[in-house]
One Martini backbone bead per residue (centre of mass of N, CA, C, O) as a GRO file, in nm:
protein
  238
    1MET     BB    1  11.861   9.363  13.281
    2ASN     BB    2  11.560   9.314  13.452
    3LEU     BB    3  11.230   9.378  13.481
    4ASP     BB    4  11.228   9.352  13.803
    5ASP     BB    5  11.436   9.607  13.834
    6LEU     BB    6  11.229   9.808  13.767
    7LYS     BB    7  11.092  10.140  13.864
    8ILE     BB    8  10.961  10.222  13.626
    9LYS     BB    9  10.688  10.339  13.448
   10ILE     BB   10  10.489  10.183  13.206
   11TYR     BB   11  10.361  10.326  12.913
   12SER     BB   12  10.148  10.308  12.665
   13ASP     BB   13  10.169  10.399  12.303
   14GLY     BB   14   9.859  10.464  12.137
   15ALA     BB   15   9.542  10.381  11.908
   16ASP     BB   16   9.482  10.087  11.921
   17LYS     BB   17   9.231   9.936  12.062
   18ALA     BB   18   9.327   9.640  12.099
   19SER     BB   19   9.603   9.718  12.218
   20MET     BB   20   9.506   9.885  12.457
   21LEU     BB   21   9.354   9.657  12.597
   22SER     BB   22   9.587   9.459  12.616
   23MET     BB   23   9.787   9.653  12.778
   24ALA     BB   24   9.592   9.687  13.030
   25LYS     BB   25   9.647   9.370  13.110
   26ASN     BB   26   9.941   9.435  13.153
   27PRO     BB   27  10.139   9.437  13.434
   28LEU     BB   28  10.368   9.629  13.310
   29VAL     BB   29  10.132   9.829  13.264
   30LYS     BB   30  10.045  10.151  13.423
   31GLY     BB   31   9.962  10.300  13.146
   32LEU     BB   32   9.828  10.554  12.910
   33THR     BB   33   9.882  10.691  12.570
   34THR     BB   34   9.793  10.957  12.346
   35ASN     BB   35   9.720  11.114  12.016
   36PRO     BB   36   9.615  11.261  11.726
   37SER     BB   37   9.819  11.121  11.537
   38LEU     BB   38   9.765  10.827  11.627
   39MET     BB   39   9.460  10.830  11.566
   40LYS     BB   40   9.475  10.891  11.268
   41LYS     BB   41   9.649  10.635  11.200
   42ALA     BB   42   9.407  10.445  11.323
   43GLY     BB   43   9.122  10.575  11.214
   44VAL     BB   44   9.008  10.796  11.379
   45SER     BB   45   8.695  11.003  11.378
   46ASP     BB   46   8.572  10.979  11.675
   47TYR     BB   47   8.691  11.104  11.950
   48PRO     BB   48   8.491  11.069  12.197
   49THR     BB   49   8.400  10.782  12.140
   50PHE     BB   50   8.670  10.647  12.160
   51CYS     BB   51   8.746  10.732  12.447
   52LYS     BB   52   8.494  10.619  12.591
   53GLU     BB   53   8.541  10.326  12.515
   54ILE     BB   54   8.807  10.296  12.658
   55LEU     BB   55   8.701  10.392  12.947
   56SER     BB   56   8.492  10.153  12.980
   57GLN     BB   57   8.761   9.939  13.003
   58ILE     BB   58   8.955  10.171  13.142
   59GLN     BB   59   8.974  10.238  13.512
   60ASP     BB   60   9.272  10.149  13.665
   61LYS     BB   61   9.434  10.346  13.459
   62PRO     BB   62   9.612  10.582  13.344
   63ILE     BB   63   9.497  10.832  13.091
   64SER     BB   64   9.584  11.016  12.792
   65PHE     BB   65   9.424  11.312  12.662
   66GLU     BB   66   9.405  11.542  12.389
   67VAL     BB   67   9.398  11.838  12.287
   68PHE     BB   68   9.318  12.030  11.957
   69ALA     BB   69   9.304  12.305  12.005
   70ASP     BB   70   9.430  12.662  11.947
   71ASP     BB   71   9.234  12.795  12.131
   72PHE     BB   72   9.216  12.866  12.461
   73ALA     BB   73   8.909  12.844  12.509
   74GLN     BB   74   8.888  12.567  12.370
   75MET     BB   75   9.093  12.416  12.536
   76LYS     BB   76   8.944  12.445  12.800
   77ARG     BB   77   8.679  12.309  12.718
   78GLN     BB   78   8.814  12.036  12.639
   79ALA     BB   79   8.946  11.973  12.911
   80MET     BB   80   8.681  11.958  13.081
   81GLU     BB   81   8.560  11.734  12.920
   82ILE     BB   82   8.776  11.521  12.950
   83LYS     BB   83   8.780  11.509  13.257
   84GLY     BB   84   8.473  11.389  13.267
   85TRP     BB   85   8.535  11.088  13.160
   86GLY     BB   86   8.741  11.040  13.415
   87LYS     BB   87   8.945  10.971  13.695
   88ASN     BB   88   9.197  10.853  13.499
   89VAL     BB   89   9.239  11.132  13.369
   90TYR     BB   90   9.465  11.302  13.146
   91VAL     BB   91   9.540  11.616  13.031
   92LYS     BB   92   9.662  11.720  12.722
   93ILE     BB   93   9.907  11.985  12.703
   94PRO     BB   94  10.071  12.196  12.527
   95ILE     BB   95  10.324  12.431  12.564
   96THR     BB   96  10.204  12.511  12.285
   97ASN     BB   97  10.090  12.633  12.017
   98SER     BB   98  10.104  12.666  11.663
   99HIS     BB   99  10.201  12.988  11.726
  100ALA     BB  100  10.391  12.994  11.989
  101GLU     BB  101  10.187  13.011  12.219
  102SER     BB  102  10.159  13.005  12.541
  103CYS     BB  103  10.008  12.763  12.783
  104LEU     BB  104  10.064  12.846  13.083
  105PRO     BB  105   9.810  12.991  13.182
  106LEU     BB  106   9.627  12.740  13.143
  107ILE     BB  107   9.784  12.537  13.305
  108ASP     BB  108   9.756  12.687  13.571
  109GLU     BB  109   9.445  12.693  13.585
  110LEU     BB  110   9.394  12.392  13.573
  111ALA     BB  111   9.574  12.279  13.796
  112HIS     BB  112   9.412  12.482  14.013
  113SER     BB  113   9.124  12.315  13.924
  114GLY     BB  114   9.185  11.989  13.933
  115VAL     BB  115   9.361  11.919  13.677
  116SER     BB  116   9.508  11.663  13.530
  117LEU     BB  117   9.821  11.682  13.371
  118ASN     BB  118   9.984  11.660  13.036
  119VAL     BB  119  10.273  11.805  12.947
  120THR     BB  120  10.356  11.860  12.610
  121ALA     BB  121  10.626  11.898  12.392
  122VAL     BB  122  10.891  11.890  12.558
  123MET     BB  123  11.254  12.019  12.486
  124THR     BB  124  11.336  12.216  12.718
  125VAL     BB  125  11.438  12.355  13.002
  126GLY     BB  126  11.264  12.610  12.994
  127GLN     BB  127  10.998  12.462  12.966
  128ALA     BB  128  11.021  12.292  13.220
  129LYS     BB  129  11.040  12.519  13.421
  130SER     BB  130  10.778  12.669  13.364
  131ALA     BB  131  10.591  12.431  13.413
  132CYS     BB  132  10.667  12.363  13.708
  133GLU     BB  133  10.583  12.636  13.826
  134VAL     BB  134  10.266  12.607  13.749
  135LEU     BB  135  10.224  12.313  13.880
  136LYS     BB  136  10.274  12.400  14.150
  137GLY     BB  137  10.021  12.294  14.373
  138GLY     BB  138   9.862  12.118  14.206
  139ALA     BB  139   9.770  11.877  14.037
  140PRO     BB  140   9.846  11.582  13.940
  141SER     BB  141  10.128  11.557  13.712
  142ILE     BB  142  10.281  11.572  13.380
  143LEU     BB  143  10.615  11.567  13.216
  144SER     BB  144  10.670  11.566  12.867
  145VAL     BB  145  10.977  11.458  12.742
  146PHE     BB  146  11.129  11.438  12.410
  147ALA     BB  147  11.390  11.243  12.384
  148GLY     BB  148  11.372  11.122  12.094
  149ARG     BB  149  11.355  11.394  11.937
  150ILE     BB  150  11.614  11.506  12.042
  151ALA     BB  151  11.794  11.275  11.920
  152ASP     BB  152  11.714  11.330  11.618
  153THR     BB  153  11.912  11.600  11.624
  154GLY     BB  154  12.195  11.493  11.770
  155ARG     BB  155  12.117  11.496  12.069
  156ASP     BB  156  12.163  11.467  12.399
  157PRO     BB  157  11.896  11.413  12.633
  158MET     BB  158  12.010  11.378  12.928
  159PRO     BB  159  12.049  11.672  13.031
  160ILE     BB  160  11.748  11.743  13.008
  161MET     BB  161  11.632  11.520  13.182
  162LEU     BB  162  11.789  11.587  13.448
  163ALA     BB  163  11.685  11.877  13.473
  164SER     BB  164  11.385  11.798  13.477
  165LEU     BB  165  11.396  11.631  13.731
  166ASP     BB  166  11.477  11.853  13.927
  167LEU     BB  167  11.221  12.027  13.872
  168CYS     BB  168  11.014  11.825  13.964
  169ARG     BB  169  11.125  11.787  14.259
  170SER     BB  170  11.090  12.105  14.323
  171SER     BB  171  10.755  12.083  14.298
  172GLY     BB  172  10.668  11.861  14.528
  173ARG     BB  173  10.580  11.591  14.367
  174THR     BB  174  10.329  11.670  14.159
  175THR     BB  175  10.552  11.604  13.924
  176GLU     BB  176  10.606  11.395  13.664
  177LEU     BB  177  10.845  11.229  13.472
  178LEU     BB  178  10.845  11.187  13.110
  179TRP     BB  179  10.956  10.965  12.866
  180ALA     BB  180  10.947  11.042  12.536
  181SER     BB  181  10.985  10.897  12.239
  182THR     BB  182  11.051  10.599  12.207
  183ARG     BB  183  11.293  10.386  12.021
  184GLU     BB  184  11.399  10.178  12.248
  185SER     BB  185  11.450   9.962  12.500
  186PHE     BB  186  11.701  10.109  12.636
  187ASN     BB  187  11.545  10.363  12.727
  188ILE     BB  188  11.438  10.232  12.981
  189VAL     BB  189  11.703  10.210  13.124
  190GLN     BB  190  11.784  10.506  13.120
  191ALA     BB  191  11.529  10.617  13.265
  192ASP     BB  192  11.568  10.448  13.521
  193GLN     BB  193  11.864  10.531  13.608
  194MET     BB  194  11.780  10.853  13.629
  195GLY     BB  195  11.470  10.853  13.771
  196CYS     BB  196  11.235  10.825  13.613
  197ASP     BB  197  10.890  10.773  13.633
  198ILE     BB  198  10.820  10.769  13.315
  199ILE     BB  199  10.735  10.565  13.015
  200THR     BB  200  10.679  10.571  12.679
  201VAL     BB  201  10.556  10.276  12.484
  202PRO     BB  202  10.532  10.113  12.222
  203PHE     BB  203  10.391   9.825  12.135
  204ASP     BB  204  10.640   9.690  11.978
  205ILE     BB  205  10.830   9.712  12.225
  206ILE     BB  206  10.678   9.569  12.446
  207LYS     BB  207  10.689   9.292  12.288
  208LYS     BB  208  11.026   9.289  12.348
  209LEU     BB  209  11.062   9.251  12.669
  210ASN     BB  210  11.140   8.937  12.667
  211LEU     BB  211  11.456   9.009  12.610
  212PHE     BB  212  11.523   9.067  12.883
  213GLY     BB  213  11.818   8.899  12.979
  214LYS     BB  214  11.911   8.761  12.736
  215ASP     BB  215  12.110   8.563  12.593
  216LEU     BB  216  12.334   8.644  12.338
  217SER     BB  217  12.389   8.367  12.215
  218GLU     BB  218  12.092   8.293  12.177
  219LEU     BB  219  12.025   8.540  12.001
  220SER     BB  220  12.219   8.475  11.775
  221LEU     BB  221  12.092   8.197  11.702
  222ASP     BB  222  11.804   8.299  11.645
  223THR     BB  223  11.894   8.482  11.407
  224VAL     BB  224  12.007   8.267  11.225
  225LYS     BB  225  11.755   8.094  11.204
  226ALA     BB  226  11.583   8.320  11.072
  227PHE     BB  227  11.751   8.351  10.816
  228LYS     BB  228  11.727   8.050  10.724
  229ALA     BB  229  11.413   8.035  10.710
  230ASP     BB  230  11.373   8.270  10.505
  231ALA     BB  231  11.548   8.156  10.275
  232ASP     BB  232  11.390   7.888  10.240
  233GLN     BB  233  11.106   8.023  10.187
  234ALA     BB  234  11.214   8.196   9.936
  235GLY     BB  235  11.410   8.012   9.754
  236PHE     BB  236  11.707   8.054   9.755
  237HIS     BB  237  11.969   8.089   9.497
  238LEU     BB  238  12.330   8.022   9.356
   0.00000   0.00000   0.00000
């Protein structure tokens, strides 16, 4: 498959400011996502300042920022504040808080108050079904199903993804399905072929997309040349 054949929207996933700004200029990238864990890893210390700096330079592509409160009243307050940062903002709300308490009532309230949501950390068909039910008729939203993390458990994520796609379609097309936690470039092909709307892709995988459609014999030779060059530079002897 060539990149030109893809119908799915590729969103970059990360929190390095320079990479986010670079990805926003890439015509292959149709949107961006991040989360508190990625931001912590990138050394972000001032959450609102970082987000507003990004939004001051990225205004023409959707971008998702997540609440991090655990109390529902505070989650709502944070969601409304994040919404006000830009017209291209989607507010990420987890399917539950850290105490396994359902966020569905809050998701319902926000979605029907005009807040575009990205419901995140979804990993079961039951969670997808409940989320689609409350999102139906609300603001345009995204359902993020973590296919990669599902696969990490030794399960095939495809049945869950296909069921989630059917649920999103039955919601009146106000909810797009997003393939989250991408592990390799081929996940893009899988997500595209099943009809998924969006896939989030880490920066390092997006940088490898120039390999799409590359002749495998050429790739084999390039690999051998790289082994040879590294052995020579390392000064290996037997």
